N, C-alpha and C positions, 0 to 999 in steps of 0.2 A: 771638516777633520774631528775626529774626535779624541776625546782626551784620556790621557790614560789614569785609569782608577789607583789614587791611593790608598790607605789605611787608617790614617786620622778622618775625626771625627767630633768638633762639639754636639758636647747635648746634657742639657742642662747644666750650662756653666762648667762643666769638668770634659775635660779632654778623654776619649773615646778610642780604642783600637777597633776593626772589624774582626772578629773573630774566624771569618775567613780565612784569614790572612796568616794566621797561623796553627791554622788544623792541616792534619794530613789526609783527613777522607771528606769534607768537605770546603777543599781550597779549590783559588782559585788559579794564575798560571803566575801570578807573584806570592805565594804564601811560599812562608819558611816554613813550613813544615814541622814545627816542635813539638805538636802532639796533639791527639785526637779530639774527637770533638764532644766527645761521650765524656773523655777526661777533663777536660778544660770546662764543661756542663760539672762535671762532680766536686772539682774544685771552686769554683762558683758558687755552689750550694752547703758547699762544705764551711764550718766557722772554725776549724781549726788552720785554713788556711788563709794567703792574702787575696789571692785573685776575686775580684768584685763586677759582679753582671753591673753592667751601667744600665743598659737595655736592650728588653726583648725582640727577635725580628718578629715583623709584620712587612705586606706585602710592601715593594719599595725601600724597607728600613733594614737594615745587617742591625746583626747583634750585636753589642760595643762592649768590648768588656775594660773595667777603669783602667787608665795608663799606668797611672802614678802608681798601682795594685801591683803591676810586673814586677816578676825577677826581675834583675837590673843585666844578666844578659840579654834575655830576650828585650828590654829596651833598647839595648847598645844596638843588635842587631839591625831593629827597628830602624833604626837613626842612618847607620851606615848606609844599609838599601834605600832607602826612602826620605834623608834629610831629614835638620829638625821636625819634629809639628808645628810646632809652636811660631816658626817662622814659616810656612805650607798654609795651614788653616784657619783662620780667623775667621767666625760666621755673622757675615755682612747680612746685611738689612736685606737682599735678597735672599741667603738660605734661611734665614728664619722663614719667611714666608713658604716655604716648601712645603706641599703636601701632598703623600703619594693620591692616585684619582684610581680608586678602587672601579668606580665603573665603568672608567677606559677599558681595564682587564679584562670586565667581564664583556664587553665589545667588542675587544679586538680575540677574546677567545672561540667565541659564536659566529664569528666572518666566515664566512666560504666562498671558496673561490674557482677556476678552473671552468673548462667546456661542460663540464655538468656540473660545476659549480658542489664540488660532494672533497673538493679540499680542503683543508685551514691550515693557521699560520704555522708555525715552525715553534719550541716554545721561547727561542732567545728571541726573535721577532716582535712573539707577543709581548716580549719583557720591554726590549728597544721601543718599539708604539707607545705602553704608558708611563715608559719616562718622559718620553716627549711630548704629553700628550700635560703630564703630572706640572713639568719646568712651564710648557708654555699657559698656563693655567698662573703657573706664578707668576712670569713678566704679562698679564693680564691685569693680575694681582695691583702688582705692584707701581705700575703705569696709571692704574687709578686711585693708589695713595700715592701720586706725585710728589706733593709739597713734603712727605713725611722722607719717600724716599730720597728728596736735593739737602734733607738736610746733614740727613745720614751719611752723604756723600761727602758731606761741609759746603757744598757748593750753594751760591747764596743770587739772586735775579735770573736769566733766563740761562735754558743750556741745552744741550741734545739730547733729548731722553731716550731716545733709540740709538744713539752712538754706545752710552752709560748702561743700560739693556743688553746692548749686543757684548759687550765689556762683562757684564757679569754675567750674563750666559758664558761664556767664553771660556770664565775663570772657573762657573759652578761644577765642583769635580763631589760633589756628593751622591750622585748616580751618571753613571755612561748613558749620553745620548748623540743622537745625527744631526742636531739643532745648523739650520745654516751658521756661520760665522759673522757674515755684512751684515751692517745694521739695515739695509735695503732690504735685503733677499728676508732677516730675520722678522720686520716687518710686512710680507708683502705672505709671506708665514703664518702669522698670531692673525689676518685682516681674513687670510679663506677660515682659517680655523673658527673663528667666530661664527662667520655664515655659513659654514659647511660641517662643522665640531669635527666628532672621530675621527669620522671618513675623511677628512684631508690628510690624515696624518698616514694614511696607508698609500703605499707607493700603486701607480695603475699596474705593473705585472702583476698583484694580487687581486685584483678585477672582477667579476665577474660579466659573461660575456654573455650570458642567456638575462641576465637579472632584469633588465631592465622591457624585457621586451611582453609580459603577460603585465599589461597598468591600472588597469580598467574593471571598477566592480561586475562587473556584464563577465569581464574573460577570468576574475578570479573566483565568482560563483560559479560559474562550471565549469573549473577543472574541480572545483571543490564539490561540486555537485555530484560528477564521475566520479574522484575518487571516494564517495561514500554510497556509491552504489553497489547492494549485497554478491552483485557478482565478480566483485573485488578483478575489476581492472587490472591489467598490467599497467604500465608507462607507454609502450607503444600504444599499443588498443585505446588511449586516452588522449594521447597523438593523434593518432586519426582518425577522431573522434571531433578533435579540437581546430585542429588545419582542416576541415570539411566546413565550419562554420565561419573560422577567419577567410576561406575565398567566398566566400558572399558578403561576407562585412566589413571587406578592406581587412583585416588582421591581419600583422605579423604573424609568419610560421613560426612552430615553435619543432626542437629538437625533444629527444628522450627525457634528456638534461635538464629542460627545466620542472619540468613533470617530475621529476627524481627529487630536485629541491623541495618544490612545495609541497610531496605527500610528506617529505616532513616537517615544514614550516607549519603545514596544517595539522598534522597526527591529531591532535586534540580534539578537534572539530567532528573530522571525517573515523574517528576507532569503532564508534562505538554501530557507523555503517558497515565495516567492514568485519567486525568480530560479536557485535550482540553489547545490550546494555552491559550484560551478568560480567564481559569482561572488561567495560570500561568501570565501573565497580569494582573490582578484582586490582585491576592494573595501572588505573587513572586514577582510581579518588582515592583522597587521604585517610589512611589504613590507624586505625585504632590498635594505639599498642597495649597492648593486657598484660597485667603479672598476675600467677596465678595466687588460689586460695592460701592464708595464710594459717589454716586449720582444715583439721579435717573435717566433713559433714556443712562446709559452707555453700557448696558448689556441684549440683548434681548434673550432666550432658548424659542422654538418653539417644540414640542410635541406631540402627536398624545393620548389620555389618552378613555379606555375603560370602561365607565361608568358602574360602578357595582352595578347599576339599570336596573331590570327587567320592559317591559310594554306587554301588552297582543298584536295583533294585527288578525282584521280581514281577509281572503283573500277568493277568490274562486278559487277553483280548477280547473283539467282540465278535472275534471267529470260534473260540476258545483255546486260542494256537498260545502258551508260556512265551511273552517277550520280556528281552534283561535288558537294559538301560546301563547306560554309566557316568553319565557326563550330570547326573542328578548333585545340587546342592543345598545344602539346607542354608537356613538365617541365625545368625545368633541375635538379638536384641539384648544389646548391652547397656546397664546404666553407670558409666567411669567418677571416675573422682576426681578432677585434675589438682586436689591438694600432691597427690601421690603418685597418681593413675591410677586408682584401686577402684577393680570393678566390686561395686557395692550389691548388684545383681546382673541374674540377665535369666534371657528366656530363647529355648531353642527348636524351629519349626520351621513349616517347609516356608513360606513366605512372611512380609513383615504385613502385620495387620494388627489393629486398632488391642484384638483380642492376647496377639503375642506380646507389646507393647505393656498392655495391663498387667499381664506375666510376668513382665520385668520389671516393673514396679513395685509389685505386690513379693516377687522373689527375694529383693533390695529392702524392702521393708523390715521380713521375718529377716533374714539377716544382719540387721541393727540387734534382734535379740542374742543374735551368737555369738555377735561381737558386742553389746554394752548391757547386756541384761535386760534392756527394754527394751520397747521402741520406737524410734526418735525420724521428726523429720529434717530430709533437711534444709536450708537457711534459702538457697533458693536452686530451682531447678529451672533449665533449656532444654528445647527440644529445635528440631525441625516444624515446620506445618503441616505434616501428613497428617492429612485428619484432622486439622484442628478444631472444627467444630465438633465434631463428636469427641476426640479428646480432650478438649481444655478443662471440663471437670475433672478428670481425673487427674490430669496436671497440679490445675490449681489446689488440688485437694492434695499432690503430695507433698507437697516442697510450700514455707513458707509465702514465699514470693516465685511467683510462673514467670519468666521471661524467655520468651519464644524469640529464635535467628531470625534476623530479616531473610527473608525470600533469597533466596539462591547463594548466600554470603554463608559458604560452607567457613571458611575462614576467621568465620565468629564462632563456632563450634571446633572446643580444642578435639573432641572425638574422634574429631577427621585423620586427622595423623597417626593416633594411637592406634587404631587396624593396620596401616601398613606397619608399622614397628612388632605389633601383635603376630602377626599374619609372618612375619620375616625371624622374627625370636622361635618362635612355639613349633611351626612345621616347616617354612626352608628348611631352618640351621638345624632340624632333630633330624632333617632327610625323608619328610614323611611320603615315603612311596606314593601317595592320592592327589599328593598336592601339585592343584595345577597353574601354580603360578599365582601374580601378579593381577590388578585388577584389566580388564581392556585398555587404560589409557594409560598404561605401561608400556616404556620403550620393545622393542621388539628383541634386540638382546636381552634383556632382563626375563626372557619367557621363556615357560620350562620347554621343554622337547616334547610337540606335541604323536609324534613318532614312536616315544619311547614309553608315551603314556597311552599307548592305543596296545602295545603290544603286552602291558603287563594289566591290562585291564581285569581280568580275570580275578586278580590280589587284590582288589578297592576292596573294601566291605562294605558290610552293608547299612542300611541308613543311623542302627544302634549302635553299630560301634563306631559311625561316623562322627553320634551325638557325645558318644564314651572319650573319643579324640580333642571335642571339643571343651567338654566339661572338667578333663584331664588338664589341659593347657590353663584352662581356667584359672583352677585350685594350685597350679602349679605359678601360675602370675602371682595370685592372691599371697598365698606365700611366701615371697620373698618384701611383701608391703604388707602382710598386715599387724605386723607390732607396731612396725612409726605411725600405721594410722589409728591405732587404737589408743596408743601414746598421747598422740595428739588431742585424739577429741577427750583427755581423760582430765586435758589439762583448761581446756575448755569450760569457761565457766560458766555452772549448771544456772544459772538463771538468764543467760542466752540461747542454750537448750528447745529445741522445740518438739517434748510430747507426744507420741500419738497414742488416742486412745482406741480404745479396744470396739466402740464404739466407731467413730471414726473412723478405722482401719475395715470393720466390717461394713463398714457402708459406700466404703472406697470399690475394692478388692472383693467386697462378697459375691456372691451367686445369691438367687433366689429360688424358688417353686415353682411358682406362674399357681399357687393356692395361698389360700389362707385358713386360718386355724384359728379353733377357738378352744380359751382353758376348760378343762376338766379336771375332774377329782384327782388323779395321777398325772396330772401338768398337761402340757402343751406336747401333744406327735407327732409334728409332722411327718410326711414321705419324702426324704432326702435322701438323693440317688439311689432310688427302688426299693429304702430299707426306713421302716417306722421306728422315729427315736424318740427318747422322752426329755423333755428338759421340763424345768423348774425352777422357782425366784425366790431366796432369799427375803426381797422385797415387799415388805408388809405392802405398800402401794399398787405394785402391780395385783396383788388378793381384791383391791378396789376395782376393775375395770375388765373380770374374766368377763363379762356382757359382747367384748370387743371382739371384733374381727383382727385377727393378728398377720401381718406376712414377716416371710422369714429369711433375713442375710449368714450368708451362712458359708465358715472356707472348708473345701472338701476333703483338706489335706488335717483339718482341727476341726474338729468338731464337739472337744468341751464346750465351749460358747457360742448362742448364735446371738442376733440382733432382733427383734420383734419390733412391730412399727402398726400402727394403725391402719386400717384400710378398708378401701370401699370395697368389696364381694358380690358377683353371683351365680352360687349354688357353688357357692367355695371355690372357686374362679376368681383370681386377683384383678380387678377392673383398674384401679389405681390407690397410689399412697397417701392416705391422712395425713400420718407425720406428725400429729399435735402431741402424740406416747411414746415412747420407745425404751427399752429397758434392755439388756442384758441377761438373758439365762443360763442356767448350768446347766449341763448334763444328767437326767439323774444317776443317782448312783441305786444299780438294782442292790439291795441288799439280798445275801443266799437265804434260801429256807431252812435250810440242811445245815444242822451244827458243825460238821463237817467241812463244809464248803465257806465256811463264813473264814475271817482272816484279821490279822491286827488289823485296827482302827474301824472297823466296825460299828461298834459299841458310841465312840464317838461321833460317828455320823446317823446314829437313832438318837444319840444326843441334842446334838442342835439340830436334827429337826422335832423333838421335844422344847426344846427350847423355843423354837419358832413358835409353834403351837399354844404354850404356855401365853408368850407375849400378845400374841393376834386376842386370845381368852383376854386377858387383860385389858386389849383396847379396846376390845367390845364393850365388856364392865364396863369400864371408865366412861365410854361414852352412852351406856345404858344409863348411869351415875348421873352423867350430865345433865342427862335429859330430863330426869326426874326435879333433879336439883332446880331445871329450869321451869319448868312444870307447876309444881310444887309454889313457884311462890309467885307464879300465873295466877292458880286455886287464889291462895291466900288474898290476892286483894281482891277477886273477885268469887264471893260465897256465893253466887246462885249457882256457882260451876259444879256445888257441890257434889249430888249425881256424879259427873261423868269425873270427878278428881276420885270417887271410890273404882270405877270402873277403870282407872287409867294407871294409880299409881297405889296398889296393894303389896302388903308386906310379907315377908316368905309364908307366911298361913293364909293369903287371899284376904285377910282384915284392910280394914282401910291405913292409911301408910299418915300417921302422923309423926314418926319422928323426925329430928335434928336432922341437917346434913351429913353430919358425923356419923349418925349412927346409919341414915341410909346406905354412905358408900362402906361405912364398916362390914356391913350383915353383904352386899353388892362385891368387894372382893373376897369375903366369905365362902359363900356361894362358888367364887369363880379358882378362888385353890380347891374347894372339895372336886370341882368336875376334872382343871388337871388330873389331880391323883387317879382320881379317877381310868379319866383316857391312860395316864402312866402304866398307868396298873395292869389294864386293859391288854397294852402293847408286851409289857412283861410277862405277862401270862403264856401271852402266845409265844413267844420266846422258848420260858419256860417248859410248855406243851411240847414243843417242838424237841427241846434239849430230850425232857423224859421218852419218849418217844425214841429216838437214836439212842436210847440206854435200854430201854426196854428191847429193843430188836438187836441188841447183840447177842453173841451166841457166846453162853454158860460153859467154856471149854475145862472148866474143872470135874465135872460128873464124868469126863471121860478117862480121863488121867485117875479117879479115888476110885473107880470101877474095880 
């Protein structure tokens, strides 16, 4: 016989009331229904209300509010209905040792029974069995503490412990249970519980009819192997195979319910065989939960997207016939920053390939100039493993850290979900007529009407029109995010930013001509995209290596600068890069010959050349002077070299040079200055001559008006 639950319970030497006996919405059948659960909790958490929380709710323990903190009307109502609490509730030795058994709850919740072993216990049954197990645990613990138990009861000498335990179990009203009410029945129940564990608490009516059929390791191994087969055998097929074996090996035959149960129990071990290792990784392995980057330029993700946009394309086949197709699609490789999913770079082509990927990264690099005024690298770049060996040098040069995603682990790439949202927002929602729907993995009901697409195919744009659709969508997506992106980077510490030098940019994204060039008087003049282009450098060091063969790295979209690196060649064709020397050369400014064609800034550019040549002459003269001084010291120490001295160290008049070092240097500087002035005079005279010729060529119109 079960006991009627009462609302009173002692906790921490204080009398409490179970909140469920007070509430209207979380109540038991005996509740006074005085207040809502939310309201009583708000009152207990308020500093201005008298109600005090005595214990929070947990498994097997109700939430308690302190009895003495309740208003008098509520206490009177409780006493009227349930009697005086102090007379009915006094925590015994048995009550003090009661602990709710969480493991038993999990066991009963996982229990399955029935013909096919697919039925589970109702919540109220699980709760009852949990309380039964918890009380049985208490009986065992109290029995083991026999001496302390007897002392708490005020007993001396021998006593019937099972009688005492039975009395306590019957009187225990902290939880509802249905344990035996007699001492003998209780003893048998406890002994069986000790032997069989939680299963002894479960009624036979909740037992599994097929649970014990498959027992041996061989039987289990057979079923597990059949479940793992890639053919994905159904339950009946496995039963047929198993029973064939059973008939030859004296096993009991089974029904499909047994396999249904084992399919659930062995799911983890057979999942990869049924669904593949990738599915196992996605659905069974523990996943790492990541937060988005805290600032712009911390993380770039790169991937290709087959645009869900169709365009028409007309070609000439081998027979000379004109053929128009309407199922064509473009691929966009995008570089996304998950900080706010800003599209930092992109490239559009017919298919994803290494060239298109490099173009997208190059576009991203140049876009940082537009955003921040200079090129910067992201702190980290992530890609998939497509063409990884080929593209790794590019990836490693495109970010401070390169972290490729795990093979077939699309969940690690934030860009994957972005494409779906981008497709829906900019094409589906914008009613693009050539929108082809979601990817092939999407549900059929979410796909576009194919028949209607066929009817309107002649209105599809051509390839260029489709490109403009994608580019417009990208620019619109950027427009909503660009200010937040720029603001984030502006606040990022300067010392943590990673600039991208022009050298690294051209070496990473630049193209080469396949040939080498040597420096000539007017500079380096490689042929780029079929055109001769002249380049030069104001770095004096470059002039020291005019004998080298140079290979050229260039950006076809910006020929203002090139990178040259020394290389080996044969008949002008590039063999291999040496790379021990490299310089940035600027496109050579072409000075207009005619005065009329000259523009503002031409004079400054000419002066820059004058100054460069002046510095070069000074450098050469200084080196000559230094060499003379060194040799003079040599000859001063070796008089026997007097004849050689006269030949190697003459003065400006060709006489034996016996001046001191300062005189020699002064004379050398004087000669250099004279040479610089002479060179500048020649250039200025050339310019003046062109001006005079221009003025002389002008028509004197006054003679026509004065005649």
